[in-house]
N, C-alpha and C positions, 0 to 999 in steps of 0.2 A: 442402926442402919437405916437408910431411906429406902423403903420397899416400893416399887412401882409395879402395879398390875398391868400386864401387857395383853392387849385384846387383839385377837386375829379375826379377820373376816375374809372369806373366800381365799384362804391360803396365804394372806398377807397381813402384816401388822398395820393397824389402822393409824391414821395421822394423829388422832388425838393421844394415842399412847407414845408416840415419838415426841410430841409436845410435852407429855408428862415426864418422859425420860430427860429431856432437856432441862426442865425445871428441877427435877430430881438431882441432876448433875450439879446444878448451881447450888442447891441446898446442901449436897454432899461436900462440896468444896468450902462452903461457909462454916460448916458444922465440924468438918473433920471426919464424917461418917461415911462408910462405903455406900455406893450406889448399887442396889440390888434389883434386878428385874425378875418378876415372877410370871412364869407361863404356866397355864393349866390347859390341859387337852391331850391330844395324841400326836405323835410324829413332830415333836416340837424343835428338834435339832436344826431344821431348815431356817429357823429364825435367828440363829446364833450370829451370823454375819451382820444382820441389821442391828443386833444389840451392840456388837462391838463398834459399829459405825457410830452409834449414838452414846458411846462412852460408858456403857455399863461395866462394873468391875466384877460383879458376880451374877450368875443367872441360876435361879431355882427352878427346876422343871418338875412339875407334878403331872406325871403321865399315866394314863390309863386308857385302854381302847373304849371303856365305858364313858369317857369324857370326850370322845371325838366329836360328839354333838353337844351343844351348849345345854347344860342342865343348871338352872338357877340354884336349886338347893345343893346339888353336887359340887358345883363350882364354889359356892359360898362356904361349904364345909372345908374344902381344900384351902381356900383363903384363910379362914379362921384358924385352921390347924397350923398353917404356916406362921401367922401372926403370933400364935401362942408359943410355938417352939422357938421362933427366932427373935421375938421381942423387938421389933423395930420401933424407932422413935416416931417416924412419920410414915403413913401409907397413902400413896398417890394413885389416882386412876383418872382417865379422861371421863368427862361428864357426858358419856354417851349413855344410851339405854341400858347397856350391859354394865358399864361402870357405876352408874348410879344405883342400879338394882343390887349388885354384889356388895358394894360398900354399905348400902342401906341394911342389908341383911347381916353383914359382919358387925356393923355397929350395934345392931339389936342383940346379937349373940354375945357380943363382948361388953355390952352395957356401957358403950362409950359414945361421945358426941360425934357428929358428922357435919362437916362444912361442905356444902355442894355449890357448884357453879362458881368457883373461885375465879376472879379475873385479875387479881394482884396478890403477891405473897412476898414476904421478906422475913429474914431472921435477924432480930434485934435483941442484943443482950441474952441471947440464948433462947428467946421466946419467939414463936412463929406468929406473925401478924398477917391477917387475911382481909381481903376485900372480896365480897361475894354479891353476885347479882340476885336480887329477889323481886317478887312481884313481876315476873316476865321481863326483867331488865330495867323497870321503871326506877327502882331504888337500888342503891348500892350500900351494903352494910359493912362496917368494919368489925372484924370478929377476932377474938383471940381464944384459942382452945386451951382448956386446962387438962392437965394429966397426959399419960401416954398409953397406947399410941394415939397419934393425932391423925385422924382419918379425914381426907378431903378429896374432892373431885374438881377438876380444872375445866373451866369453860372451854370447849373446842374453839380453836383459832384465836383465843385470847393471848396465847403465848406462841412465839415462833418455834418451829422444830429445827434445831441447829445441830448438825453432826459434828462430832469431835472424836475421832478415831482412838480406840483403845485396843491395842493388840493382844492384851493379856486379859482373858475373861475366864474366870473360875467358874466351873460348872458343878452344881449340886443337885442331886436327885432326891426327892421325897416321896414316900409312899402316899397313896390316896385311899385310906381305909374306908371305902364306901359300903354302904349297906343298901338294900333294895329301896328302902324309903328315901334314900338320897337322890335316887334317879326316877322318882315318880313323875317328875315333869321335865321333859326334854323338848328342845326346839328342833324340829325335824327339818324345816325349810324357811328360808327368808324370801319372801316374795316382794320385790322392789317395784316401786312405781315406775312404769315405762314412760320416758319423756321423749317427745318428739324434738328433733333438732340438737343443737349444741347445748351443752349443760351450762349452768350459771358459772361454775368454776372455770370453765374453759373459754367462755365467750369473750371476744375482744370488744364487742358492743353489747351493753345491757340497757334495756329500756324498763325502767321501774315506775310503778304507779303507787299512789297513796290514797289518802282519804278523798282528795279532790277528783279522783276518777269517777267515783260515785256509785258504781255498780259493776257487776260482773260483765254486763254488756259493754260497759265503757272500756274495758281492757281489750277489746277486739281491735280497736285502732292501735293500741300499743303493741299487739302481736303483729300487725301488718307492718308497722314501722321497724320493729326488730327484724322481721323476715327480710326486709329490703337490705338490711345491713348483714344479714347472716348471723344475727345476734340472738340473745335470749331475753325472756321477760322475767322480771322480778317484782316484788312487792313489799310494802311495809307491813308492820304487825297488824295495824288496824284493817288493812285490806284483807289479810289472812283471817283475822277474827270475824270479819263480816261475811266470810265464805266466798269472796270474789275470786280468790286464787288459792291453789293448793298449798299446804304448809311447807313443802320443800322449796317453795320459791321465796320464802321470807328472807329478806336481807337485813342484817343488823346485829346488835349485840347478842341476841338470842337466836339468831338465824345464820344464814350462810354469809361469809365474807368474800367479797368479789374484788378483783383488781383489773377491770377492763381498760382498754385504751380509751374507751369513750362510754360515758354513763349519762343517760337521760334520766333526770328526776322529775317526773310528771305528777303534779298535784301533791307534792311532798313538802311538808313544812320545814323539815330539816332538824328533827329532835336528835339529840346526841346519841340516843340508842340506835338510830338508824344510820347515822353518819359514820359510826364505828364500822359498819359493814361495808361502806363504799369509799372510805378514805384514802384507799390505795389506788383508786381510779386515776388515770393519767389526766383525763379531761372530764369535768362534770358540767353538764348543761342543765340548767334549772328552768322549768316551765311552771309558773304559778301566777295566778291573777292577784295575789296579795304582794304588793311591792315591798312590804315589811317582813316577809317570811324570812326565817333565819337561814334558809337554804341558800339565799343569794349571797351570803357572807362567805359560804364555803364553795360557791360554784366559780368556774372559770368563765363561763357565759351565762347570762341570765335573760329569759324572755318573760316579761310581765304580760300575762294574757290568759285567756281561757284555754286550757289545754284541749278542750273539745273542738276548738277552732284552730289552734296552733299546730297540733299534731296532724290532722287531715291536710293542712296546707304543706307541712314538711313532707308528707307522703307524696303529694302531688308533685312537688319540686324534684323529689328523688326519682320518681318515675320518669319525669321529663329528662333528667339528666342521664338516666339509663337508657333513654331512646325507646 
């Protein structure tokens, strides 16, 4: 079987798990194995319609009131027990914080290898071939896992989540033989960062800055430009690493993927790892003082100039246009 761990957050299945189900469905078709979704927690039946929508053939429910809140050792024990009992060929999960932690714990207990942050996969001659992002997405490694089960996590947004309705979903319930020690660590609350204005995922206009912005202070003009459009601010990995912007604003292979109508790339060279995150933008406007910057080859419009002069000029013209 192709076993896919399904993660829920705030009562809903996360997008990374729907992407994993889509890839699991493809592997199941190529291998002739059933696609099985694994849910761990409490009150899990509410998720069955979504599993049908994304083509799961079977659903394994490991339910217990004690698992109503996420417990890393408790969930890991439930996952490992399921793997040992059912013997899947492949175990998939989204490369979220939970997915990476659980499969990491499972790999250690099962003494198996784990391929994390996979961006491509294919089944060739019965062997699973993988490409995974390493070193923060700077390098991509070709990987082939030996033995079974093969455990891997999929980079969020590297694969599309594509529904394919399956009306026949077989339900199986497994016990969760938990001991007190299995629940010694429990996540009681998730406190999310409060973001002002529109989110990057929803913004129709995104103003992103890179190394060329130069400082945290330099992003203030980008914030002003974004606000005039009712848009959001994003950043490259180097801007995040330098502490100029918060991590949740990172756009790229290892960050958020955006698809706005208009994307301003300010002081961004155009490395492939960043362009993966904005390639679905309808219009890209690049601002860079280096006329040879790779970003110009991907932009619909290019402005060769110092962003610290160009952006304020754009702001003034927009203010005039707004009256």
